[in-house]
C-alpha positions in Angstrom: 10.5 -100.9 48.1 9.7 -103.0 44.6 10.3 -99.7 42.4 7.5 -99.2 40.2 5.5 -101.9 38.4 5.8 -101.3 34.9 5.6 -105.1 33.7 3.5 -108.3 34.9 6.7 -109.6 35.3 8.1 -107.3 37.9 4.3 -107.4 40.0 4.7 -111.3 39.7 8.6 -111.2 41.6 7.5 -108.9 44.1 4.5 -111.3 44.5 1.7 -109.1 44.0 -1.7 -108.8 43.1 -3.7 -107.4 40.2 -6.4 -105.1 40.9 -9.3 -104.7 37.6 -11.9 -101.9 38.4 -14.3 -101.2 35.1 -14.7 -98.0 34.2 -18.4 -98.8 33.3 -19.7 -100.8 36.2 -17.0 -100.3 38.7 -16.9 -104.5 39.1 -13.9 -105.4 40.9 -11.5 -107.8 40.3 -8.3 -109.6 42.1 -5.6 -111.6 40.6 -2.4 -113.3 41.5 0.7 -111.5 38.8 2.1 -114.8 38.7 -1.5 -116.3 37.2 -1.8 -113.6 34.6 2.2 -113.6 33.7 1.7 -116.9 32.6 -1.1 -116.1 30.2 0.1 -113.1 29.0 3.4 -113.0 29.4 6.0 -111.9 31.7 7.2 -108.8 29.8 3.9 -107.3 29.3 3.2 -103.6 30.5 0.3 -103.2 32.9 -1.2 -100.8 30.6 -1.4 -102.9 27.9 -3.3 -106.0 29.4 -7.1 -105.8 28.6 -9.5 -107.6 30.7 -12.9 -107.9 29.9 -15.8 -107.2 32.7 -17.1 -110.1 34.0 -20.7 -108.4 34.4 -21.1 -105.5 31.9 -18.2 -107.6 28.7 -16.7 -104.0 28.3 -13.3 -103.6 28.2 -13.1 -100.5 30.0 -10.7 -101.5 32.9 -7.6 -100.2 34.8 -5.2 -102.1 36.7 -3.1 -101.9 39.9 -1.1 -103.5 42.2 -1.3 -104.3 45.8 0.9 -105.9 48.1 -0.1 -109.4 49.2 0.3 -108.9 53.2 0.8 -112.6 54.8 0.0 -111.2 58.2 -3.4 -110.6 57.1 -5.8 -112.5 55.2 -7.2 -111.3 52.3 -11.0 -109.8 51.8 -12.9 -111.0 49.0 -12.3 -113.7 45.8 -8.9 -113.8 44.1 -9.0 -115.7 40.8 -6.6 -118.4 39.7 -5.2 -119.6 36.9 -6.8 -123.4 36.9 -5.1 -126.5 35.1 -6.6 -128.4 32.4 -6.2 -132.2 32.4 -5.3 -133.3 28.8 
């Protein structure tokens, strides 16, 4: 067991997904915790991350974690961090 996930870094070390759900339109997005940690910082608490909904542009979101099962393919899309060339 990985223990309580209180920061993005701890979820990234456990190879988890962050499931973000909009409280207004219930749109769901899935992000790899490692990608999110690279953007917001490794010590950022999960409650402090503010996502903006892609559909309704509100910031009323909840974040929960989910283990990635290596034996089963994931359903749905996972948004990944894009590397830009300079």
